[in-house]
Structures are given as structure tokens and as C-alpha cells.
C-alpha positions as CSV (number, residue, x, y, z in Angstrom):
1,M,-7.2,147.5,38.1
2,T,-6.6,151.3,38.3
3,N,-4.1,153.5,36.5
4,Q,-1.1,153.7,38.8
5,F,1.5,154.4,36.1
6,N,1.1,158.0,35.1
7,D,4.6,159.1,36.0
8,P,6.6,160.1,32.8
9,G,9.8,159.9,34.7
10,L,9.5,156.2,35.2
11,A,11.7,154.1,32.9
12,K,10.0,151.6,30.5
13,G,11.3,148.6,32.4
14,T,9.8,149.9,35.7
15,I,6.5,150.6,34.0
16,R,6.4,147.2,32.4
17,S,7.2,145.5,35.8
18,R,4.4,147.4,37.5
19,L,1.9,146.6,34.8
20,L,2.8,142.9,34.8
21,A,2.6,142.8,38.6
22,A,-0.9,144.5,38.5
23,R,-2.1,141.8,36.0
24,R,-0.8,139.0,38.2
25,A,-2.5,140.6,41.3
26,C,-5.9,140.9,39.6
27,A,-8.3,138.0,40.2
28,P,-8.4,135.6,37.2
29,E,-12.2,135.8,37.0
30,R,-12.1,139.6,36.7
31,R,-9.4,139.4,34.0
32,A,-11.6,136.9,32.1
33,A,-14.6,139.1,32.4
34,W,-12.7,142.2,31.1
35,A,-11.2,140.2,28.3
36,A,-14.5,138.8,27.2
37,A,-16.1,142.3,27.2
38,A,-13.2,143.7,25.1
39,C,-13.3,140.8,22.6
40,E,-17.0,141.3,22.1
41,V,-16.3,145.0,21.4
42,L,-13.5,144.2,19.0
43,V,-15.6,141.7,17.0
44,G,-18.3,144.3,16.6
45,Q,-15.8,146.9,15.4
46,M,-14.4,144.4,12.8
47,S,-17.7,143.0,11.6
48,G,-17.1,144.2,8.0
49,A,-13.6,142.7,7.7
50,D,-12.6,139.8,5.4
51,V,-9.3,139.0,7.2
52,V,-8.1,140.0,10.7
53,A,-4.6,139.3,12.0
54,A,-4.7,138.6,15.8
55,Y,-2.7,136.5,18.3
56,A,-3.0,133.7,20.7
57,S,-2.8,135.0,24.2
58,F,-0.8,133.4,27.1
59,G,-0.2,134.0,30.8
60,T,-2.0,137.0,32.2
61,E,-2.7,138.6,28.8
62,P,-6.3,139.4,28.0
63,D,-7.7,136.1,26.7
64,T,-8.1,136.2,22.9
65,G,-10.0,133.0,22.7
66,P,-13.4,134.7,22.5
67,L,-12.0,137.1,19.9
68,L,-10.8,134.3,17.6
69,A,-14.0,132.3,18.1
70,G,-16.2,135.4,17.5
71,L,-14.3,136.4,14.3
72,R,-14.5,132.9,12.8
73,G,-18.2,132.7,13.8
74,R,-18.8,135.7,11.5
75,G,-17.0,134.1,8.7
76,I,-13.9,136.3,9.1
77,R,-10.6,134.6,8.2
78,V,-7.9,134.9,10.9
79,L,-4.2,135.1,10.7
80,L,-1.9,134.4,13.7
81,P,1.8,135.2,14.1
82,I,4.8,132.9,13.9
83,L,8.0,134.0,15.7
84,E,11.0,133.8,13.3
85,N,14.7,133.4,14.1
86,D,15.3,137.1,13.9
87,M,12.4,137.9,16.2
88,D,10.3,139.2,13.3
89,L,6.8,137.7,12.7
90,S,5.4,135.8,9.8
91,W,1.8,134.7,9.6
92,G,-0.4,131.7,9.1
93,W,-4.1,130.8,9.0
94,F,-6.0,129.9,12.1
95,S,-8.7,127.3,11.6
96,G,-9.2,126.3,15.2
97,P,-7.1,125.3,18.1
98,D,-6.1,122.0,16.4
99,S,-4.5,124.0,13.6
100,L,-1.8,125.3,16.0
101,V,1.5,123.9,17.1
102,R,4.0,124.7,19.9
103,R,7.5,125.3,18.4
104,I,10.8,125.7,20.2
105,P,11.4,129.5,19.9
106,P,14.7,131.0,18.6
107,G,17.4,130.4,21.2
108,G,15.1,128.2,23.3
109,S,15.3,124.6,24.5
110,R,11.6,123.8,25.1
111,P,8.4,124.5,23.2
112,S,6.9,128.0,23.5
113,P,3.8,128.5,25.6
114,I,2.3,130.4,22.7
115,P,0.7,128.2,20.0
116,E,1.4,129.1,16.3
117,P,0.1,128.1,12.9
118,A,1.7,125.1,11.4
119,E,2.5,126.7,8.1
120,S,3.8,130.2,7.3
121,L,2.4,132.4,4.6
122,G,5.3,134.9,5.0
123,R,5.9,138.2,6.7
124,D,3.8,140.3,4.3
125,A,0.7,138.1,4.7
126,V,-0.4,140.6,7.5
127,L,-0.9,143.2,4.8
128,S,-3.9,141.3,3.5
129,A,-5.7,142.0,6.7
130,S,-8.3,144.7,7.3
131,W,-7.3,144.9,11.0
132,I,-4.4,143.6,13.1
133,V,-5.0,143.1,16.9
134,V,-1.7,143.5,18.8
135,P,-0.8,142.6,22.4
136,A,0.1,145.6,24.6
137,L,0.9,146.4,28.2
138,A,-0.3,150.0,27.9
139,V,-1.3,152.7,25.4
140,S,-0.5,156.4,25.9
141,P,-3.0,159.3,25.6
142,D,-1.6,159.8,22.0
143,G,-2.1,156.2,21.1
144,V,1.5,155.0,21.4
145,R,1.7,151.3,22.3
146,M,4.1,149.7,24.8
147,G,4.7,146.0,24.5
148,R,7.0,143.6,26.4
149,G,10.2,145.0,24.8
150,G,11.0,142.3,22.3
151,G,10.4,144.5,19.3
152,S,8.6,142.0,17.2
153,Y,5.4,144.0,16.8
154,D,7.3,147.3,16.3
155,R,8.7,145.6,13.2
156,V,5.3,144.5,12.0
157,L,3.8,148.0,12.6
158,T,6.7,149.6,10.8
159,R,6.0,147.3,7.8
160,I,2.3,148.3,7.9
161,E,3.1,152.0,8.0
162,A,5.3,151.6,4.9
163,S,2.4,150.1,3.0
164,P,0.0,152.4,1.0
165,R,-2.2,154.3,3.4
166,A,-5.5,153.3,1.7
167,A,-4.6,149.6,1.8
168,R,-2.9,149.2,5.2
169,P,-4.5,147.3,8.1
170,R,-5.9,149.3,10.9
171,V,-4.2,148.5,14.3
172,A,-6.1,147.7,17.5
173,A,-4.6,147.1,21.0
174,L,-6.3,144.8,23.5
175,L,-5.9,146.0,27.1
176,Y,-7.3,145.8,30.6
177,P,-8.9,148.8,32.3
178,G,-6.1,150.9,33.9
179,E,-3.7,150.3,31.0
180,L,-5.1,153.0,28.7
181,D,-3.9,156.7,28.9
182,V,-0.7,155.7,30.6
183,D,2.1,158.4,30.3
184,L,4.9,156.5,28.5
185,P,8.5,157.4,27.5
186,V,8.4,157.3,23.7
187,E,11.4,156.2,21.6
188,P,11.8,156.5,17.8
189,H,10.9,152.8,17.2
190,D,7.6,153.0,19.2
191,R,4.5,152.9,17.1
192,A,0.9,154.1,17.6
193,V,-2.3,152.2,17.2
194,D,-5.6,153.3,15.6
195,M,-7.8,151.9,18.3
196,A,-7.5,150.6,21.9
197,V,-10.1,148.5,23.7
198,A,-9.9,148.1,27.5
199,G,-12.8,146.1,28.9
200,E,-15.9,147.9,27.4
201,S,-14.0,151.2,26.8
202,V,-13.0,152.1,23.3
203,R,-10.6,154.8,22.1
204,H,-10.2,155.7,18.4
205,W,-7.4,157.9,17.2
206,D,-7.9,160.0,14.0
207,E,-5.2,160.9,11.6
208,S,-4.3,164.2,13.3
209,P,-1.6,164.1,15.9
210,G,-3.1,163.3,19.3
211,G,-6.6,163.5,17.8
212,V,-9.1,161.2,19.5
213,L,-12.6,160.0,19.3
214,S,-13.8,158.0,22.3
215,R,-16.7,156.3,23.8
């Protein structure tokens, strides 16, 4: 997957469509290999954490199964999101695939493809995490994340930004190669991440605007 999206004149909807089409066109075994490599990197980056908030992937998203298993294998407790009626997210504990259920989402008529924890700890439970791993379709050179447009994670990241700096979770985006350093239109509600992992590539943003450390 190569970076075909660096045209700042493209509208977000067009960029999203092209990114999703590129994911669908990529061979499943290649996506799986990239996701496994990224999850291994993420687990290594978070080895000192006590609690990590992550998510259960679906469709062509990078598979988070290896991430969830790797974190739990190191004794790290894992929170997963629950979609609320107002499209915000609450959080519950993940203790293995059998701990998850498929709910009918707000406004839906059939169960969601995304499994969720059976019991909610509330919206602020995410603030107990050392890290939060968020889904993303792309991340800009300045670390700004673009999701699917639902706004759920923008609300979560706004909540995190409002918490005391010393205590707030650090934010990591999980991507495929070609989805990092994409020139994106940025709107006031868009939020940046602290780290992005795409395959084996890692990018860290420091606290100065646009400052990066990478390897």
C-alpha cells in the first residue's frame, strides 16, 4: 500500500473513500502481516503500562487481536469501547473474546459487527489508562488523526485533552503503511495523536507543534 493521498485539496470524504478502497484492494494476508507487526511494536511501546484502552477491529481495519492478546499476556488490563446512544463512548473491561457481546447500535436494527464489553464502567474510565489505541484511516505529518467521520473518538480525545496533562493517557493510532504522513484538511474538532504505528514504522510527536521523533 503506497501513499496516494497527499493532495491537500481533496475533501475528507474523497480521502476516506480512497483510503478505504486501498484497504479493500490490499491482499488480506498482507494486511494481516502488517497488522501483526504493528501490534508487536505497540505492545513493546506499552510494556510498562497498567491499563491500556484499545478497540476490537472489524472489516479491513488492522487486526487488533494480536494487540489484545499481547497486552493481556503481559498482565496489562485492557479496556474496550461501548458505543452509546449519543455516539459517545463508554468503556468496559476485556477479559477475552467470551467477555464481549454484539449489541444493536443506536438507530440500528441488527447487531453491530463490532463486539463490545458486556458491562460499562462509564465514559471517564478511559482516563485510568496509560495509553489509548485509536482506530484511524490516516495521520498527517503533524500527527492529526482522521477517522471514519462519526466523531466518537474526537469526543474521547477531547475528554482526554481536558484531563490534567501529567495524568492523561497517551494516544496511539494503528495504521497500515501508506496511511502515515497524509496531507489532511484539518477542522477545529480534529485531534492529534502522540504516536502512530504503521507496520513496523513508528512515529512519535513531542509536545512542540509539529515536532517529531521517528524510527
